[in-house]
C-alpha distance (Angstrom), angle and dihedral (degrees) to the residues before:
residue distance angle dihedral
X1 . . .
X2 3.75 . .
X3 3.81 119.7 .
X4 3.78 90.3 -122.5
X5 3.82 90.1 65.8
X6 3.82 92.4 71.8
X7 3.79 120.6 86.9
X8 3.81 92.7 -147.2
X9 3.75 129.6 45.0
X10 3.77 127.7 -148.2
X11 3.80 91.8 -91.9
X12 3.82 90.8 55.1
X13 3.79 91.1 56.6
X14 3.80 92.0 46.9
X15 3.81 91.1 50.7
X16 3.81 90.7 47.7
X17 3.80 91.2 51.7
X18 3.80 92.2 48.7
X19 3.81 91.1 48.1
X20 3.79 91.4 49.8
X21 3.81 90.6 49.4
X22 3.82 90.4 51.9
X23 3.81 91.0 50.3
X24 3.81 90.9 49.8
X25 3.81 90.3 49.7
X26 3.80 88.8 51.5
X27 3.79 91.9 52.7
X28 3.81 90.6 47.9
X29 3.81 89.0 52.5
X30 3.81 88.9 52.6
X31 3.78 94.1 52.8
X32 3.76 124.6 93.3
X33 3.75 144.0 112.6
X34 3.78 117.7 -46.7
X35 3.77 134.1 -149.1
X36 3.79 123.0 -87.2
X37 3.80 132.8 -162.0
X38 3.80 89.7 -99.0
X39 3.80 99.9 43.9
X40 3.78 133.6 31.4
X41 3.80 115.0 -144.2
X42 3.83 111.5 -158.1
X43 3.83 89.2 -167.6
X44 3.81 89.7 82.3
X45 3.81 87.4 77.7
X46 3.80 96.7 46.0
X47 3.80 120.0 136.4
X48 3.79 90.6 -116.3
X49 3.80 92.7 58.1
X50 3.80 99.7 37.8
X51 3.81 104.1 36.5
X52 3.80 114.5 10.3
X53 3.82 99.3 45.1
X54 3.84 96.4 48.7
X55 3.81 90.7 48.4
X56 3.81 90.6 50.0
X57 3.82 90.2 50.0
X58 3.79 91.5 48.0
X59 3.81 91.1 51.2
X60 3.81 89.1 49.9
X61 3.80 92.6 51.7
X62 3.81 92.1 46.5
X63 3.80 90.6 50.7
X64 3.80 90.0 50.3
X65 3.81 90.3 52.4
X66 3.80 88.9 50.1
X67 3.80 89.5 50.3
X68 3.80 90.4 55.2
X69 3.80 95.9 48.4
X70 3.82 95.6 39.2
X71 3.79 108.5 113.0
X72 3.79 112.5 -138.2
X73 3.77 116.6 -125.8
X74 3.76 114.6 -105.1
X75 3.76 114.1 -139.4
X76 3.78 109.0 -125.6
X77 3.74 118.1 -130.7
X78 3.79 116.6 -119.4
X79 3.78 93.0 -130.4
X80 3.78 94.4 -126.9
X81 3.75 116.3 143.9
X82 3.76 116.3 -151.3
């Protein structure tokens, strides 16, 4: 098969993987212990869980969208006939 038959190039897949890793990191930043009926945990409203993690996830999703719409470069032929 010719490389031009694929919808995505190698760079698209690399960008998708990086975007997915950033989203996963964002979800890990959001995780943590929650409050129960017996004990209140003020950490559920920490800056890391309410501001930083959602922004990291948003950046990951935006980078994944960019990876999908990024057009791979087509190598131009030299025009030599052998």
